[in-house]
N, C-alpha and C positions, 0 to 999 in steps of 0.2 A: 692334647691342648689345641693343636692345629685343627683337628676335626671339629672341636667345639666352636672354634672361631668361624669355620666354614658354615656350620649349621646355623650359627647366629646370623651370618650374612644372608643365608637363605630366608630366615624368618623375617628379616627387615623388608624384604620385597613385598610382604603382605601389608605393610603399613603405608603403601604409596598413595592411598586414597583418603588419608587422614583429613586434610582440609576440604577436599571435594565433598566428602560425606557430610561434613558439618555445614557447608554452604548449601547443599541440597536440602538439609533439614531446615535451615533458616529460610530458604525460599519457600518451602512448603508452609511454614507458619506464617510468613509475611503474606503470601498469596491467600491463605485461608482467611486471615484477618481482613485483608482488603476486599475479598469477595463477600465476606460477611457484611461489611459496611455497605457496599454497593447493592448486594442482594436485599438487605433490609430496606434500602431506599426504593428499590423496584417493588418489593412486597407491599410497602405502604402505598405506593402509587397504584398498585393493582387493587387495593381496597377501595379506591375511589370509583368514579363512574366507569362502567364497563366499556372497554374499547372494542369488544367483540360482540357479535350477534348473540341473540338469546340461545342458551344451551352450550355455548363454546367457552365461556369465561372460566367457570369452575374447573372443568377438565384441563384447560390450558394452564391455569395457575398451579393446580395440584401436580401435574406432570413436570413442569419446568422447575418449580421450587423444590419438589422432592428430589429431583436429580441434582440440583445445586446443593441441597442440604447433605446428600450423601457424599458429594465431592469434598465439601468443607470438613465434614466429620473425618473423612479419610485423611485429609491433609493434617488436621490437628492431631489425630492419633498416630500418624506415620505408618499406617497399614493400608495396603492395596491402593497406594496413591496413584500409580500410573493408570490402572483401569478405571478408577473412579473419576480421575481428572479427564480421561479421554471421553467418557460417556456424556459429560455435560455439553461440551461443544457440539457433539453429534445431535443431542436432543434439541439444543438451541437452534442449530441449522434447520432441523426438521420443523421446528416451530415457526421459523421465518418463512419456510416454503409454504406452510399451510396458512400463514397469517392473512393473506389477501382473501382466502376463502372464508376464514373465521370472522373477518370484519366486513364482509359484503353487506351493503345496505346500511352501514352505520356511518353517520355523518361525523366528520372530524375536521378540525381546523388545521391548517398547515403548520402553525406554530406550536400546536400541542404535541407533547411527546408521550407516546404510549408507554406503558410500564415495561414493555419488552426492550425499549431503547436503552434503559439503564443497565442492561445485562450484556451489551455488546462487548465491552472490554473484559467483563468477567469471563466470557467464553474464550476470548483471545488469550488472556493471561493463563487460563487453565491449560492451554496447549503447551506452555513452557514446561509443565511437569509431565505431560503425556507423550509428546512426540519429539522427533529429532528436529534439528534446526531448519531444514528445508520446509518441512510441514508446518513448523511454527510461523515461518515467514509467509507461507501461502495462506494459512488461516488468518493471520493478522491483516492481510490485504482483502481476502475474499469475504470474510464475515461482515465487515462494515459495508462493503459494496453490495452484498446481498441484502443487508438491511435497507440500504438506500433504494435498491430496486423494488423491494417489498413495499416501502412507503409510497413510491411513485405509482406502483400498480394500485395500491389502496386509494390514492388520490386521483386515479385516472390520468396520470401524467399531466396534471394541470400545471400551467405556467407558474402559479403561485407556490407550488410545492418545490420547484427546482432549487431555489435559493436556500430555503430552510434545510432541505434534505442534504444539499451539498455541504452546508456548514456542519451539520450533524456528522456526516460521513468523514469530513476532513478532521474534525475533532477526534473521532474514534480512531482514525488512522494514525494521527500524531501520538495520541496517548498509548495506543497499542504498540507503535514503534518504539516509544521510550521504554515501556515495560519490557519489551522483547530485548532491547539493547542492554538494559540493566541485567537481565538474567544471563545473557551471553557473556557480558563483561565479568560478572561475578564468577561464573563457571570457568572462564578462561584464566582469570587470576588464580583461582583455586588449583587448577591443573598445573599452572606454572610453579606455584608454591610447592605442590606435591612433588613435581619433577625435581626441583632443586633439593628438596628435603631428601628424596630417595637417593639422589646422586651423592649427597653429603654423607648419608648413612652408609651407602655402598662403599664410598671411599674410606670411611672410618673402619668398616668391617674388613676391607681388604688390607688396611694397615695393621689391624689387630691380628688377622690371619698370618700376615708376613712376620709379625713379631713373635707369634706363637710358634711358627715354623722355625724361626731362628733360634728360639729358646730350646726347641726340640732337638735341633742339630747340635747345640751346645751340650745338651744332656747326653746325646749319643757320643759326641766327641769325648766327653769325660768318661763315659763307660768304656770306650775304646782304650783310653789312656790307662784307666785303672785295672781293667780286666784283661784285655787282650795283651797289653804290654807286659803285664805281670806274668801271663802265661808264656810269652815269648822269652822273657828273662829266665823263667824257670827251666824252659826247654834248653836254652843256651848253657845253663849251668849244670845240667843233668849229666851224670857220669855212669849211672847204672840203669839197668832196664826198668827197675822200679821207679826211679826218678823220672825217666822218660815217660813211662806210663802215666805217672802223676801229672806231668806237664801236659800230656795229650788230653787227659781228663779236664784239666783246668782250661785248656783251649776250647774244648767242646762246650763246656759250661759257659764260657765267655761268649761264644758264638750264639748259643741259645738265648742268653740274656739280651744280646744285641738284636737278634731276630724278633724278640718279643717286646722290644723297647717301645714300639709304637702303641701297643695296646696295653702295656703294663699289666698283663694278665699272667696267671699261673701257667706254668708249662703243661701241667696235666700229670696224671698218674699213669701207672702201667696197667690199669684195668683194661680188660679186653673190649674191643669195639668191633662189631661185625662189619663186613664189607658192605652190606646193605645200608647200615647206619651211616657209614662213611659216604656212600653215594648220595644218600638223602641230604646229608650236611653240605656236600659239595653243590648239589643241585639248588639248595636254598641259600647258597652263599651270595647270590646276586639280589636277594630280596631287599636288603637294605639300600640297594641302589635303584630299586624300582623295576628290576627285570628278573625274569625267571627263564634263563636260557634253556633251550632243548638239550636234554641229556641222554646220551646213549650208554647203556649199561651192558657190559659183557663180563659177568661174574660167574666163575666156575663154582659149582655147588661145593666142591672140595676145598675151595680157597679158605685159608685160615683167618683167624681174627688178628688184629694188630693192636698194639698198646695205645691207650688214650692219648699219650703225649705225641705219638707219631700221627695219629688221626687228626689231632688238633693242629699240628704243624702243617699237614697237607691241606687242611681246610683253610687255614689262614693264608697260606701261600696261594691257593686257588682264588681266594677272595681278593687278594692284591692283584692277581693277574686279571680278574674280571674288572676290577676298578680301573686298571690301566687301559683295558680294551674300551671301556665306556668313555673314559676321559680322552684318549688319544685317537680312537678309531670309531667313536660314537656307537660302539657295540655292533658294528656292521658284521653280519654273518656270524655272530657269536654263538658258539655251541660248546658243549662239554662232553667228554668221554671218560668213563670210569671202567677200568679193567681189573679184575681179580684173577690172577693166573696161578696155576700150580706147577707149570713146567716152563721156566723156572718159577719158584714160589715168590711172587711179587705183586705189588699193586701199582697201577699206572693211572695217573690223572692227566688229562689233556684239556687245555683251554685254547680254543681255536677261534680266530676271527678272520674276516676277509678285508681288513682295513689296509691302509697304504703302507704299513710297516714303519720301521724307524732304523736309524743308524745305531746299532748296538755299540760300536766303538766310540761314537760321539756323545754318549751319555756322560754328563758331568760326574766327577768323582763324588760330589756331595749329594747326588741323587740316590736315595737308598731304597726306592720302591722295588727295584729288581734285585740289587745286590744283597740287601739285608732282609727284606720282607719275603723274598722268594728263594734265591740261591742259598743264602746263609741259613735261613730258617729250615729248609729241607736238609741241608748238610748237617745241621746241628743234631738231627735225630738219626743220622746215618743214612740218609737217602741221597738221591741225585736229582738235580734240576737243570734243565737247559732251555734256552730260548732260541727258536729259529724264526727269523723275521725277514721279510722281503716285500716287494711290491704286491705280491699275491696275498699277503696277510701275515699274521703272526701266530706261532704255535708255541705254547709253553707246556713242557712235559715234566711232570713230577713223578719220580719213581722211588719206591722203597721196597727192598727185598728182605725176606726173613733171613736171619743169620744162619739158619740151618734148615734142612728139609723136613724136620720133625713135625712141622705144622701142616704138612700137606693133607693129613687125614682129618683135620678138624673141620667142623661144619661152620658155615658162616652164621 
């Protein structure tokens, strides 16, 4: 239950851009519609008397408006928005740079606005979708100024052009600044909303995880009361060897149930499991945590097989040790060792890291990661487990030996 709550908490982190994603889509549609309106105005203006010299008008119109159409379609479709939005301001700037050459020899009045004038803020607003804020600010300032310089060059820097061009540039700067500010405000508000939402969901997930953990502890406490206490009472009341053997069997079963309480899985059968299969399972124990620690195998070819219940207990205990290392030591220097020996006949699994270690005596009584999931789990199948920890790292050793040497001749 606690594991499900933790997994749910991880999934909520992916929802942090809920509002920002929708604001971005709204900006794309709003900018596309606004650019379509201004672009249509510029297009109808371009159908009037040519502002360019002969041979320049048609290529100019085709290139600029084809670029604008591609950007608008991308915004409406929500596909390739950034590259399509970026190309139009670049095409527009190139058109402004060539404009004095294209209009050479064409007489124009200072109060007349060429069709390219209506696209100034179309180019600046497209940068909101294409570039980061510093480049947006730069483009919002530079593009209107570049237009003003282009018009002054076209008019030969005549005195009559200065006032009109200054008004046009001022208007473009003010409108561009307003549009830029609106985009920045909308995005900032969306980020704040997403941040607060993510923190609220994270708080709820943490509370749910704490509640699930508490329920899990209550279940384990009930299991301890029902099973372990019953076994202890049976042992206290036993008078014969048979009664004592029965009490020991009850105790072992209770410990096994306690060790497997976290996963609520079957203990396993006595089907034989090879040492190689055990080593593979131990090596893959960290996959669910996103790590595959390096594993050293030293398996004697004469090493015997072991029961599935034993192999399962060792793998689960190793998994818990790996989880502890990742959680408390960040998996620093994590490595695994699996040994299959014949003299004496036993299997040894080591989980080693180079973390800062911990105070084994200071672990709270209600923390079952080591006591139940490692020590009790291995003891329940007749094995031994011990933990050595210090400033140089932590070493968890899991051992299980065959009850008799008869298995020494079996093949893995």
